[in-house]
LOFI-827078 format. One record per residue: residue in three letters; x negated, y, z negated of N, C-alpha, C in turn. Coordinates in steps of 0.1 Angstrom, whole numbers, plus 5000, padded with zeros to 4 digits. Example, Ala and Ser with C-alpha at 12.3 -4.5 7.8 and 13.67 -1.06 7.14 Angstrom:
REM residues 2
ALA486849434922487749554922486849674922
SER487249784929486349894929487150004921
REM end
This chain:
REM residues 778
MET097860213571096860313579095760383575
GLU094760383586093560463579093160603585
TYR092760723581092060803587090860813591
GLY090460913601089060923604088261013588
SER086861073591086361183583086461303588
ASP085161343596085061433601085861423613
LYS086361333620086661393629088261363628
GLY088061363623090461353618090661253632
VAL090361143631090760983640092160953634
MET092560973636093460833629093760693637
ALA093660623629092560433641094160353634
THR094260293637094960123632094460023643
GLU093959983630093759783630094659693635
LEU094559583643095559503643094459373640
THR094359353628092759223627093859103633
SER093059013630093458863643094058813638
SER095058853626096058773615096658793620
SER097258953628098459013634098258933648
MET097258913655097158823668097458773669
GLU098358653662098958513669099358493682
ASN099458413688099658443698099058473711
ARG097758563704097658633717096358603726
THR096658483729095458393738095858373747
GLN095958543759095558523775094358493781
PRO094458393790092858403796092458493803
VAL091158533802090858653811090458603824
GLN090858593836090758533847090158593861
ASN089058623867088458693880087958713876
LEU086858753868086458893864085258953875
GLU084558833876083458843884082358683887
CYS082158623896081758533899080558503889
THR079758603887078658603882078258643869
GLU079458683863079958663846081158623844
SER081358513848083358503847083158443826
ILE084658483822084758473812086258413816
GLN086458313821087558253818087458193810
SER087258143804087258023787087758073779
MET087058213778087558333763088858393763
SER089458333748090758383747091058543748
ILE091358653739091958813744090958803730
GLU091658723719090858743706089258743702
GLU088858643715087158623715086758743721
SER087358773736086258853741086859003739
VAL087959043730088159143729088159203713
GLY088559113702088459093694089859213685
PRO089759253670090459343670090959433678
VAL091959453685092559583694092859733679
LEU091459803687091259913677092560083688
CYS093360093680093760183695093660323689
VAL092760413696092360483688093060633696
GLU093660693683094660833688094460893684
PRO093361023690092561133685093761283682
ILE094161333671094761443671093961583673
THR092361573675091061693678091961643694
SER091761813695091361873712090861783716
ILE090661803727089561713738089861793750
CYS090961853753091461893763093361943760
HIS093362103765093862123759095262093771
SER096262103769097562123780097662293784
LYS098762283793098862453793099262523785
VAL100362503776100862483764100062493752
GLY098262493747098362493740098462373736
GLU099062303731098962163730097362053725
PRO097561993725096461883720097061743735
GLU096061733743096361573749095361433746
LEU096761393748096161293732095461143748
GLU094461123734093161033744093360843741
PHE093460753749093760633746092560543752
ILE091560483739090260433750090060233748
PRO090460183753090660023753089159993749
THR089459883732088159883729088059733738
VAL087059703742086759533748085359483749
PRO084859393748083359363754082959473762
ASP081659443764080759483772081159373786
ALA081159263779081059173795082459223803
CYS083359223794085059303800084459393812
LYS084059533807083759603811083159693820
PRO083759793831082959843840082059933837
TYR080659983843079860093840079760103853
ILE079260263855078560323865076860253869
GLY076660233883076060083890075760003882
ARG077159883881077159763882077359713899
GLU077059573897077359533907078059473909
PHE078559433922079659323929079059263941
THR079359163944079359093955079659183968
SER080759193964081659183976083359293968
GLU084359383976085159453975086359353966
GLU086659283970087359123960086659103950
ALA085659113948084959043935085659193926
ALA085259303929085259453919086459443919
THR087559433927088959433929089359353913
GLU089259213912089759093909089159133896
PHE087959163894087059273878088159353873
TYR088559443880089159563870090559543871
HIS090559443876092559413874092159313861
ALA091159243864091059153851090759223837
TYR090159383837089859433832090859473823
ALA091959563832092959623832094259563821
LYS093859423829094859313823094559273804
ILE093659313801093259253784092959423782
SER092959533788092659643784094659713776
GLY095359653786096759683788097159813798
PHE097159833809097559953817097659853834
ASN098059943837098959883853097659943863
VAL097059893872096559883878096659943893
ARG096860043903096760093912095860143921
LEU095860043938095360113946094860323945
ASN093460313947093760443946093360513964
GLN091960513968091560563980090760463983
ARG090660454001089760334008089560394024
ASP087660444022087360464030087060384038
VAL086860394050086460304066085560394075
SER084760374079083260374082083860324098
LYS083960504105084260474118083160384124
LYS081960394123080360364129080460244130
LEU080160194111080960074112081859944111
LYS082960014114084459954114084259874098
MET084059934094084559874075084359924065
VAL085259884054085659944044084159964033
VAL083660124031082760134024082960214013
PHE084260254007084760304001085860253991
ARG086560173978086960173974086960273957
SER088260273954088960333946090360253938
PHE090160243925091660223917091460313906
CYS092660303900093360363891094060383884
CYS094660413873095660403865097360413871
SER098060343873100060353875100360453875
LYS099460513864100360653853099060773860
GLU098660773868097160853871099060973884
GLY098361103886099061153890100261243879
LYS101261353888102561393885102761393897
ARG104061383894105861393902105961513908
GLN106361513920105961663926107061753922
ALA107061833920108361953917110061973920
LYS109261933941110561953948111461813947
PHE110861713941111961593931112661633916
LEU111861683905111961693899113361793899
GLU113261923908114462003906115061973916
ASN115161883921116761853931117561863919
THR119061893927120061863921121361823934
ASN120661833942122261743952121561593955
ARG121961543938121261363944122761283944
LYS122161203949123461083948123361013939
ARG122260933934122260873925121060913913
ALA121260843901120260883891118460873896
PRO118260983891116660953892116060873882
LYS114560843890114160713881113460773872
PRO113060693863112360753855110960813861
ILE110460913848108760943853107760873848
THR107160753857106160703853104460803858
ARG104560873856103360863866102761083851
VAL101961053845101361123837099761213838
GLY099761153851098261223849097661173842
CYS097061023838096460963839094960973846
PRO093960993837092461023844091960863847
ALA092360783841091460673841090960643860
GLU089760553863089560543870088860483872
LEU088160373885087160273894086460313903
ALA086160353908085260383924083660253924
VAL083760183935082760103939082360193957
LYS081160123954080460213975079960123977
ARG080160023988079659993993077660013996
GLN076859953997074959983996074259864002
GLY075059834013074159684018075159564017
GLU074359464025075759374027076059254011
ASN076959194008077359194000076659223989
ARG076359413989076359473976077259643974
TRP078159563958079059733961078259763944
VAL078459873950077859963933078960013931
VAL079160053913080460123903079560283908
THR080260403914079860493910080060573908
LYS081760513895082460643890083160543884
PHE083560583864084060533860084760623845
VAL086060633848085960693843087660583828
GLU086660603814086960433804088860523798
LYS088960663794090160723787091360743795
HIS092460693790094060673798094560853785
SER095560863791096860963786097660943778
HIS097660803778099260753776098460623770
GLU099560593762099460453751099360323758
LEU098660223754098160093766099059993759
MET099359913764100259763760098459673753
THR099559623748098859523739098959373747
PRO097559323747097659203755098359093759
ILE099259103749099858993749101159033757
LYS101659183759102559223768102359263780
SER100659223785100359313795100459173811
HIS100859063806101159013817102859083824
ILE103659083816104359133824104159303837
LEU102659373835103059463841103059453857
PRO103459503864103459453881101659453883
SER100759513883099659453891099059363885
HIS099759273873099459163867100459063874
LYS101259083875102458983880102058833888
THR101158893900101058783909100058663901
PRO100758533905100058453897098858413902
PRO097458323897096558313897096958163910
GLU095758173923096658093934096157923933
GLU095357923923095057783915097157733913
ASP097457863907098957853890099957823905
VAL099657913918100457883930100557743935
THR099557723937099257543940099457513936
PHE099357513917099857353911101657413911
PHE102257503917103857513917104057433928
GLU103157483938103757403947103857283951
VAL102857253943102357053945103657063936
LEU103657043921105057023909106157033916
ARG106457153925107857143937108057003940
GLU106457043950107656863957107156753953
VAL107256733936107356583930109056623925
ALA108856733920109956743907111456773916
GLY111456903926112356943936112757063933
ASP113657093924113757153913113057283911
PRO112857463917111557503915112157583902
ALA113257573891113357603878112657533869
ASN113057423873112657293866110957313862
THR110757323879108957323882108457433866
LEU109057543876108757693864108757663849
ASP109657603843110257583828108657453820
PHE108957373833107257303832106057333829
MET105657463838104457543840104657603828
MET105457643826105357733809105557723797
ASN106057553794105857523783104757413783
LYS104257393795102657343795101257493788
SER101657553799100857653794101057773780
GLY102057743774102157773760103257923762
GLY103957913767105158073772104658123784
PRO105758263787106158303800104558383800
SER103858363785102458503784101658453793
ASN101258343789100258243793100558213807
THR101658233816101358193829101558273833
GLY101558403832100458503840102158533853
SER102858553847103858573859105358523857
LEU106258573863107858533861108558433875
ASP109458443867110258313877109758353891
LYS110858513895110758613908109158653908
ASP108458673904106858673909106658563919
VAL106458383911105958283913106658313928
LYS108058303930109158313937108358393951
ARG107758523947107858633958106058573963
THR105058533957103758483961104558403965
LEU105058273966105458163973106058213989
GLN106758363985107558384002106058454011
THR105158524006104258594007103458474018
LYS102958374011102358264018102558244026
ARG104358144025104858144039105058184049
LEU104958374048104558484059103458484068
VAL102558394058100958444067100758324068
THR101858194066101758084076102358084086
TYR103858234094104358224101103058224115
GLY103858184122103258184139102458094142
LYS101457954126100757884128101757754123
ASP102957734125103657654117103757544123
ILE103957494137104157364144103057324143
ALA101257414144100157364139099757264127
SER100557294120100457294108101157114103
VAL102357134117103256994115102556874125
TYR101556944135101156864148100256814139
LYS099156924136098156824124098756704114
TYR099956754099101056614095101056514104
PHE100756534116101756394128100356384127
LYS099356384135098356324137097856264124
GLN097356284113097356244102098056084101
ALA099056114099100056014099100455874107
ALA099955954119099555834136098455774129
SER097555884119095855764120096055704105
ASP096955704097097055604085098455534090
ASP099255494100100355434098100655404118
PRO099755264121100155244134100555284142
SER102455244135103455214144104455394137
PHE103155444136103955564132104055644147
PHE105655744152105555804165105955934162
TYR105756014175106356134171105856204185
GLU106856324187106456324208107656474204
MET106656574210106656734212107256744224
GLN108156844227108356884240108157044239
ILE107657114251107057214251106657304261
ASP107457474263107457514271106657564282
ASP106457634294105957634299104257764291
GLU104657794281104257934275103757824262
ALA103957694262102857624249103957684241
HIS104957704240106457704230106857584225
VAL107057494211106957404209108957424209
THR109757344220111657314226112057224212
ALA110957124211111657014202110756944196
CYS111156814190110056754186110956614176
PHE109756544175110256404168109656274163
TRP110356254150109156154141109956054135
VAL108855954136109455814133108555774127
ASP108255694112107355634108108055484108
GLY106855404107106755194108108055154100
GLY107855214089108655144076110555214081
SER110655294088111955354100112655284107
LYS111155224116111555124121111455044122
LEU111454964112111454814111113454844099
ASP113654934092114754964087115754964103
TYR115655004113116654994122116454914126
ARG115854784129115854654135116854544124
ALA117054594112117754564104119454584100
PHE119054724104120354794100121354914108
GLY119854844126120454934134121854944141
ASP122854884135124054844144124654984144
VAL124855094134125255224132124455324123
ILE124655414137124155524129124455674128
CYS124055754120124755864116123656014126
PHE124056104131123356164136123756254131
ASP123056374123123356514121122756624123
ASN123156674123122556824134123157004122
THR123257024112123957064102122757134095
TYR121957094099120357184079119957284095
LYS119757354087118857434094117857504088
THR116957554093115557584091115657784085
ASP114657834078115457974079115158074090
LEU113658074091112658134097112758124110
TYR113157994115113358024131114958004130
ASP115857914120117357924125117357734134
VAL116657644131116057504137117257444132
PRO117557364140119157254135117657114135
PHE117857144119117256984116117656804118
THR117856734121118356624131117856514128
PRO118056484116117856304111119556234114
PHE118156134117118955994120119255904109
THR120555884107120555774092121155684093
GLY121255604088122355474087123155444074
VAL122855244070123155244052122455114053
SER122155024042121154974038121854834034
ASN121354744034122354604029122654644007
HIS122154754006122254823993123654943996
LYS123754914005124955064010124155174007
GLN122555184004122355304006122255394018
THR121955474016121655544032120355574034
ILE119855534044118855514046118455604061
LEU116455594063116255724075115855644087
PHE116255684100115755624112114955714117
GLY114455834110113455944121114156074123
ALA113256144124114356294125113656354133
GLY114156454135113656554145114356714148
LEU113456804153113856914152113956964166
LEU115157034166115557124179115857274174
PHE114857334184114957444188116757534195
ASN116857444205117957484208119057404215
GLU120257404209121357294219121657284226
THR121557264239121957254248121757074252
ILE122557034261122756944263121156814266
GLU121056924277119056834281118356824263
ASP118256884254118056934248118256784239
PHE119556774236119856604231119556514237
LYS119656544251119056364259118356374258
TRP117056474253115456444255115256384238
LEU116156464227115856334220116756234216
PHE117756234222118356094220117355984226
ARG116956034240115255884244114555914239
THR114156034232112655994225112755894217
TRP114155894207114355894199114355664198
LEU115755664213115455544221113555464223
LYS113055554226111755504237111355484219
ALA110855554212110355484195111155364195
MET112455314193112755184191112855114194
GLY111955104205112055014212112954944224
GLY113955094224114155064234116354994233
LYS116354944221117054914212118254974214
HIS119255014217120855064213121355054206
PRO121655144200122855094189124455054193
LYS124754994180126954944187127155114184
THR127155124174128055274167127055404168
ILE127455494175126855654165127755724162
ILE127655804152128855874143127756074142
THR128956144151128456234149129456334150
ASP129356494148130456604150130956594162
GLN131756644167133156704178132156804186
ASP130656794187129856934198129856824213
SER130456914220130456894232129756864238
ALA128056944232126456894241125956744241
ILE126556694224125856604218127356514228
ARG128056494228128556404235129156384244
THR128256464256127756494270126356414270
ALA125556414258124456354260124556244257
ILE124756164246125056004244125855974256
ALA126756004261127555914270126955894281
ASP125556024288124555974293123255894294
VAL123055934277121755804271122655654265
PHE123355714258124455564255125655494254
PRO124955514274126755424280127455364272
HIS126855214260127555134263127455124246
THR126955254242127255284227128955354223
GLN129555254210130955294205130655444198
HIS130955594204131355704198131855754191
ARG131555754184132555834176132355944165
PHE133456044162133056174150133156104135
CYS132556224130132556194117133656264111
MET134356174102136056214097135456364087
TRP134956364085134256474070134156604075
HIS133156584090133056694100135156754102
GLU135156634108136656674111137456754103
LEU137956754091138856754081138156864071
GLN136756864072136156974062137157124059
LYS137357124071138357254072139457294072
VAL139757184058141557214063141657274048
ARG140957284039141457384035140857534036
THR140457554044139757684048141557724060
HIS141557654064143357664072144457584062
LEU144757554056145857464051145457494037
GLY144957634030145057634013146257654007
TYR146857744016148257794009149157604002
LEU148657524011149157404014148857294001
TYR147257264008146857164003146157223989
HIS146257153980145757233970145757063962
LYS145557073948145456953937146956873933
GLY147656783936148956773929149956843937
SER149356923948150956943959151056833970
LYS152456813970153356733979153156743994
PHE152056803999151056854012149956774008
LYS149656793998148556684002147956573996
GLY149056463993149556363991150056284007
ASP151156384015151656374025150156344031
PHE149756514035148656414044147656374038
ASP147056314029145856234025146456094031
ARG147956094028148955914032148855904046
CYS148656034054148656014068147255984071
ILE146356024065144955994069144455884061
TYR143855934052144255784045144555634042
GLN145255614043146155514038147255514055
THR146855514062147355414076146755294079
GLU147455254087146555114091146555054111
THR147955134110147855124124148555264133
VAL148255264145148355364158149655454151
HIS151055324153152355374152152355444138
GLU151955374131152455414118151955574114
PHE149955604119149555774114150255894123
GLU151155834137151955894146153655924141
ARG153855834133155155854126154655964113
LEU153755924107153655994092153356164098
TRP151956164105151956294117152856354117
ALA153356334129154856374131155656434124
SER156256414112157056404101156756514096
MET154456504094154356614081154556714090
MET153856754104154156894114155456944110
LYS156356804108157956884115158656954095
GLU158456854085158556934071157456974066
TYR156757084075156057184065155657314078
LYS156657264089156157394099154857414107
LEU153857294110153057344114152257334123
GLU152957414135153457404150152757474151
HIS152157574149151657724147150257684139
VAL150357574139148657594131147457514145
ASP146657624150145857584162145257444159
TRP144557494144143357394144143757244141
LEU144657164136145857124135146057094149
HIS146057144157146557074173145156994177
GLN144157114173142457034180142156914171
VAL142156894157141956814150143056634162
TYR144256674162144656594163143856544178
ASP144056634189143656564201142456504201
THR141456474192140156394195140756284180
ARG141556254180142256194167141256034172
HIS141155934182141055884183138955864188
MET138855954179137555974177137155924160
TRP138455954150137956004136138455944127
ALA140255884131141355864122141355744118
PRO141055674108141155604105142055434116
ALA142755504109144255424121143555384134
TYR143055474142142455464158141355334156
VAL140655414147138655304150138755184140
ARG139655164132139355054121138954924131
ASN138854924148138354784155137254794154
THR136254954149134954954152133954944140
PHE132954874141132354854128131654984125
LEU132255024111131055224109130855164095
ALA130655034092129555054080130055154065
GLY130755194066131355294054131255454059
ILE130155464068129255574073130155704078
SER131555664084132555744088133055794074
THR133455764061134055814048133455974043
THR134256044035134056194037132956094018
GLN132856004013131555964002130555934011
ARG130455914023128955844028128555974032
ASN129056074037128356214042127956234033
GLU128756214015128256354010126756264004
SER126656154008125756044002124456094005
VAL124956084027123756204032122956284028
ARG124056414025124056544024122456574012
ALA122856463998122656463983121456403989
MET121656333995119656223996118856353999
PHE119556464009118056574009118556703994
ASP119056673990118956753974118056793966
GLY117256883964115956913961115056843966
TYR114756823980113956823991113756904001
LEU115056984007115357054018116557194011
ASN116157314018116757424014116557524025
PRO117557604025117257694039115957794040
TYR115357824032114057884026113157824034
LEU112857664041111357614041111357674059
ALA110157674059109657674073109457504085
LEU109257494088108857384100107757314089
MET107157314087106557254079106757224069
GLY107557314058108357254040109457154052
PHE109957104064111157044063110056894064
VAL109456964072108656784073108456734061
LEU108156814054106956744038108756684035
GLY109756814026110756744026111556634032
TYR111556634046112256434047111056354046
GLN109956364045108856294039108956204021
LYS109456404014109456304002110956223997
ALA111956324005113556254005113256084014
LEU112156034024112155934028111455814014
GLU110655884008109455773998110555773985
ASN111255863987112755833969113155763974
ARG114255753989114655673993114155543995
ARG112955483996112655353995112055283984
HIS111655403971111855363960112955303956
ASP114255403953115255353952115655183958
GLU115355193972115155063980114954943968
LEU113554943964112854863954113654843944
VAL113954973942114554953926115454843928
ALA116654823940117654793941117154673949
ASN116054553948115354483951115454363942
ASP114554453929114954413919115354373909
LYS116954463911117354383906118454313910
ASN118454303922118954153928117954073926
SER116654033922115653923923116053843905
TYR116553973897116053953888116753903876
GLY118553873884119553823878120353833892
SER121653773880123353743893124153763886
PRO125353843890126553883880126853753879
LEU128153743868128853623865130053613870
PRO130653563875131653503885133053613878
ARG133653683880135253733876136353643881
THR135653533891137453443892136653343890
PRO137953203893137953063889137652973904
PHE137453063915137653013931135752993930
ASP136052823938134552763940133852923954
ILE134852953962134053033974133653153968
GLU133353193953132253303946131053303947
LYS131153143940129853113937128853093947
GLY129453073956128353093970128553223976
LEU129053283974129053463976128053523973
ILE128253503955127053583944125953533950
GLN125653413954123853353960123353463971
VAL124853543979124553553996123953673995
TYR125353803986124953963993124454013981
THR123654113989123754163971124554243965
ASN124154293952125154373943126554433946
GLU125354543955126354673957127754623966
VAL127254493977128354473984129354343975
LEU128654333975129454193962130154203956
LYS130154343955130654443941132654453949
ASP132654493960133354493970134054373975
VAL133454263981134054153981134554103969
ILE134554073960134853973947135954053947
GLU136054243948137354323942138454263951
GLU138254213965138654193973139454043969
LEU138653963966138653793960139853813948
PHE138953893945140153913928141053963928
GLN141754083941142854043942143753973945
SER143353893954143853853962145053743962
PRO144853653945146153603943147253653938
LEU147153813941148153913937149453893948
TYR148653833960149553833974149553683976
ASN150953713985151753563989151853554000
ALA151053434010151253414026152353324026
ASN153053334035154053274041153753224053
LEU153753064057153953044073154453084082
VAL153853174090155553154099155253174112
ASP154653094117154453034132152952914130
LYS152952794129152052704137151552664147
ASP151152704158150352644170148652614169
LEU148352664179147052634179146552744174
VAL146952874172147152994161148052994150
SER147252954133148953014126148553124120
THR149753184118150453324114151153274106
TYR150253444094151153414078151453574083
GLU152253614070152853714066152853744047
VAL151953794052150853854034151753944033
THR152353914017152654114009152354073995
HIS152454133991152654153975152854143968
MET152954053953154153983951155054103942
SER154654183934155754283929155154423934
LYS154754463944154454623947155054593959
LYS156154733966156554683978155654743989
GLU154554703995153154714001153754664018
LYS152854724027153554664043153254534044
VAL153654484049153254354050152054284062
HIS151454254061149754244066150054104075
ILE149654124089150153964093148453924094
VAL148553784090146853724091147053574106
THR146153614108145853494121144953354116
TYR145253184120143853154116143953044126
ASN142853044131142352884143141652794135
GLU142252714135141752624123140152544141
ASN140852534148139352424155138252514156
GLU138552714158137152774156136952844140
ASN137652774136137552854117137653044116
LYS138553034124138253174124139753234120
ILE139653374111140653464104140653574107
SER142053654112141853754111143053864105
CYS142653974104143954044091144254154102
SER145654214105146054284107145254464096
CYS144954414090144454564082143154574086
LEU142354454093140854534108139854544093
LEU140254524080138854554072138154494073
PHE137254354078136154314081135554354098
GLU136754384106136254514112135254604114
PHE136054694104135954854102134954874093
GLN134654734080133354754067132954634071
GLY133354484083132154384073132154274069
ILE133654304059133454204044135054164044
VAL136054004045136653974044137454054036
CYS138954084035139854154028140954014023
ARG141254124012141954034003142953964011
HIS143953974019145353904028144453784032
SER142953814038142353654040141953564032
PHE141253634021141253554012142853454005
ALA143253494008145553454003145553334010
VAL144853364022145353224032144053144031
PHE142653134028142253094027142153014014
ARG142653054002143152943989144252843993
ILE145352924002146452834005145852664018
LEU144852714024144252614032143052544022
GLY143252594010142052504008141052524011
ILE140652614022139152664020138352764007
ASP136952644007136252713994134852753997
LYS134752764011133352794013133352914023
MET132853014022132953154032132153094045
PRO133153064057132853084073131253144073
GLU130553094079129453214075129553284087
HIS130453284097130353394108131653514102
TYR131453514093131553624079131153684072
ILE129753644074128853694060127853764069
LEU127653884072126653974082125353954069
LYS124553974084123553954075122354054072
ARG123454164080123154324077123354364057
TRP124654274049124754264039124354174031
THR123454074034122854034023121054074018
ARG121253964005119953994000118153964009
HIS118753964020117653874031117453924043
ALA118054054042118754104061117154164062
LYS116654174063114654184065114154064067
ALA114653944069113953864060113253794080
GLY112253754084112153754100111253864105
LEU111453974102111254104106109354134101
VAL108954204112107454194110106854364118
VAL106454394111105854534119104454564110
ASP103454574120102154664120101954854106
THR102354764099102754934094102254984081
ASN102255104068101655144059102255304057
ASN104055194055104255314053104655384036
SER103755374033104155424017103555614018
HIS102355614030101955784027101155784018
TYR100555724007100155764003098855813998
ASP098155854009097155894014096756064007
HIS095256154010094856254002096056394004
ASN096756354013097956404016099056424008
SER099556324001101056323994100756403979
GLU102056443981102356573967102156473956
ILE102156343959102956283943101056283940
PHE100856213947098656223943098056363936
LYS098456473945098456623945098056613924
PHE099556583925100156603912098756513900
SER098756423905098056353895096356383899
HIS096056453905094556453907095056593902
HIS095556663899095556833890095456843883
ASN096256663874096556643858094956603852
GLU094056553862093056433863092256583857
ILE092156713869091156723869091356843854
GLY092656903856093456993845092756923829
HIS092656763829092356743810090856703812
ASN089956733824088156743820088156893818
LEU088956943825088457153825089057153810
LYS089757103805089757133789089157103781
ARG088556993785087556903775086456993775
LEU085657083797085057113793084857283786
SER085457313785086457493782085957453766
HIS086357353757086057333747084657323738
GLU083757263749082657213748082057373748
ALA082157443761081257583760081957663753
LEU082857653750082757783739082057783724
LYS081657633719080757633709079857713708
SER079557753715077557873717077757963728
LYS077158063730076558183739076058053748
GLN074757993745074357863755074757823760
LYS075557743757076857653762077857743773
PHE078457833771079457903779078357923792
ALA076957993790076358083799076357943809
CYS075357783808075357663811076357653820
ALA077357683813079057583821079857663834
ASN079357793826079757973839079357893841
GLU077457873848076757883852076757743870
ARG076957653863077457513866078657513873
ILE080257643873081457593870080857703890
ARG080357833885080357913900079657823912
LYS078457753909077657693923078057563922
LEU079457493911080457473920081857503928
VAL082057603924083157633934082257733946
GLU081757723946080357803955080057633966
GLU079857533964079357413970081157373978
LEU082457363968083657313973083657453987
GLU083757533987083857663996083557614002
ARG081957584005081157594019081857414027
MET082357364015082957194028083857264032
ASP084957344022086457414026086057444045
GLU084957504041084857564061084757524068
GLU083057364065083157314075083857254078
ASP084957194072085657054073087157174080
ALA086957294087087957374093088457334107
ILE089657344107089857314125089957364130
SER091057374140091057494150092257504144
VAL093357474141095157464137094857594136
GLY093357664123093557764117093957904127
GLN092957884138093657994152094757914163
ASN095457864158096657774163095757704176
GLU094857654180094457604192094257444184
ILE095357364194094957174193094857174203
SER094157044201093656954218095456904219
ILE096156864229096556794233096356714241
GLU096956584233095656474242096356404252
GLN097856434251098256374257099956414270
VAL099256494275100656564280101156564298
GLY102856514299102756464307103956604311
THR104256614327105756714327107256594326
SER108056654318108956604325110356664330
GLY109456704340110456694350111756794349
GLU111856874340113156944334112857104333
HIS113457174339112757304334111957354326
GLY110857324335109357244332108557254320
LEU109057174314108857144304107557024300
MET106757024292106056914286106356804279
CYS105456734278106256664266104656624262
LEU104056654243103456564239103956434230
GLU102856354234103156234228102356144220
VAL102756034209101955974206102755884202
GLY102055744199102655634195103655554205
VAL103455584217105155474224104255334225
ASP104855244222104755144226103955134210
GLY104355154203103455074192102055124193
GLY102055294192100755334195099155344207
SER100055244217098855254227098855384235
GLY099355464236099755614244099055584257
LEU098955714268098655734280097355774278
ALA096755784290094755864289095155984287
LEU093955984276093956124271093556254285
SER094456324282093756494292092656534286
SER091456584294090656714285090956794284
THR092256864286092257004283092957034270
ASP092257144268092757244257093657334255
ILE094957334250096057464254096057534236
VAL096957604235097057664223098757664221
LEU098757584212100657534207101057664203
TRP101657694205102757814196103757764192
ASP104457854181105357814173106857854183
PRO108257794180108957754193109657934185
LYS109957964201110858074199112158124193
VAL112458194186114058204181115158164189
PHE115858084186117258084194118358134184
ARG119858184187120758194186121958044186
ASN121457974177122157844183123257854177
LYS124357734183126457744180125957754168
GLY127057874165127957874152127057984142
CYS126157954149125058094139125458254136
SER125658324129126058444125124958504130
THR125058624131124158724129123558764119
SER122058734120121858754102121558874099
LYS121758914086121559054079120759024071
ARG120058954073118858914057118059034061
PHE117159104046116259214052114859154053
LYS114259204065113059134066112059254059
SER110659214054110159334051109059314062
ASN108259504055107359534065106059514073
ASN106059374058105159244068105459224076
GLU106459184072107459054086107459104099
LEU108159234098108759284109107659304113
ALA106059374111104859384116104359264126
PHE104659144120104159014121105059004134
ASN106158994129107558974145106159084160
ASP106659184154106459274167104859264174
THR103959174162102759174174103059014180
HIS103858954173103958804176104658794193
MET105658884191106358924210105458994215
ASP104659084209103359154221102759044225
REM end
């Protein structure tokens, strides 16, 4: 420690050797004097903490008042007479100065000219300016502990005044503080410096679209920047900034969706989308599907699953994907919709629109939840399609209603699962159900009665004669939901759901490519000595083959006894050692057709072990072709052609944005390295960057579209004839469309409906959101 001479100043100098890891970039000082590439040590040098012990101004009790003056380069310091091009530039400059000085900034005064109707004066102060009022200090009737005192009368201040167009001049600058200042390496935790730069937020959003997990995304940014201090913000600060950005787009959400759909239709001629709007131009429903999904439907559209359980947060809107199962037993997407109300007519519109997009091809089976509106709409739109309920939706509440009985290891759980999952006949299901209800005295449980009343729509014993491709099982439903994990969450607005869906779609298609590659790379080794297996290995995909070979592998453990021989031979098939039920297998030699009472082929599309046991006795060593479903084979899509570019890897692709961000970042690192070698290089680089940014901003202004003002040219509008609604449709019959309308209207975000099953929202809303809602409602 060293003491000054005549002034009696105690000074502590922190040399550069004690400033390791204190390299926080200084950002946004001023467009004409940016020092973005300078580090703290380069811009500030050794930090000098000045602590005068002589009296500069005295307090009321006669004690000296401490004075702290930050030491920063002149290029980073304001001064009276300094000019800025705008109020925003002055704000950015003072915040950057405060950050490297180590204090928190608060907006102090703002004067608006009544004549000019614009801001003419702005002042900033240290957040420790002023004093807490005495009435708060003397309050004795407190319900909770008082907040810490943060205002200590700090005099630091900056004032700027408008003096003409694009000219703001510093009229007052007080440099000294009455409190200790933070070191630059800690200043990023101060409230006014927590807001991350726009470029970091953009990078965070892009990276999150690619990586999916926000927590991992933030960790990646911190590691890349050298730690939290160089990130400039904390986890909650990034999240808060993203929430603010979402609020800014609130009210323009559907316009962004429409713009995205138009671009997608331009890139993919087979892309189809349609929006339904009411007479006030509020969107009430929309649907979209690309060419790749339409191709998948032609190959695997025999069974589809419709799920409306996903909800958005801002509008509480059901997100309704149409899904199916591919030949690799992977969940695939057949399009998606957003329904802003869940009435029968809305579901009818969605189903008819989806059917139109798919060329009018009806599915054989559709699986949904038990919603009565969906059930009515399906009966009207798909009269010849078999409708079944998803077993997962039916039984997911068993723990809620019967948790005292249904738990791991309990006898009731074993009996319940045996009745639901292991019964193959209606008689067997009814017998076990009645026994269970009586033994556990469950006649008073209303939920069980509701489930039982719809058993013919979901219970395996009742629906085993319906081909469901495994979609009705619990595992399949979990697979559908897992497909959107990391891409969809309750905090996304409409555009976020659309982008999340697209990202999940791209990821699913990548998985399909990987599966195709594994199938083409080689064939599995045979598990059995039977010749029939050799042919199956060449036909089925690896995932389906596992199930088929497992049935073939188990078949030698079963005995098949001929009990009747006529035009159709009948066999009783039993297990050699286990006490299992007897299965009846019939075989028609003339038609080469076989059928088993377990109905595995009718249910999942693969031959069962009982049928393989009969094939072995009959000496059949080649699978009859009509028992090999094309949808399960390696060439399920053979012969299907669609004109589509389903990758969507254009300039809007988040993966390409991430790639381009890394490329630009690499070039900027090289630029920064060269620019810091001399003052001349720094000045040249800084001026070129300023001009380049201005040029890019001008390009952005020139490319601005009417979406920013919520004005959209609706190219195809026709009345639906129901409830005064209109349809905006593009891509009908492969994109031919209708005659264009010359009418331009404003397209508004959806009205907020309280859909079925939604509880009253208790989410706290900020003042900004409440103010926007009031304005929007007016």
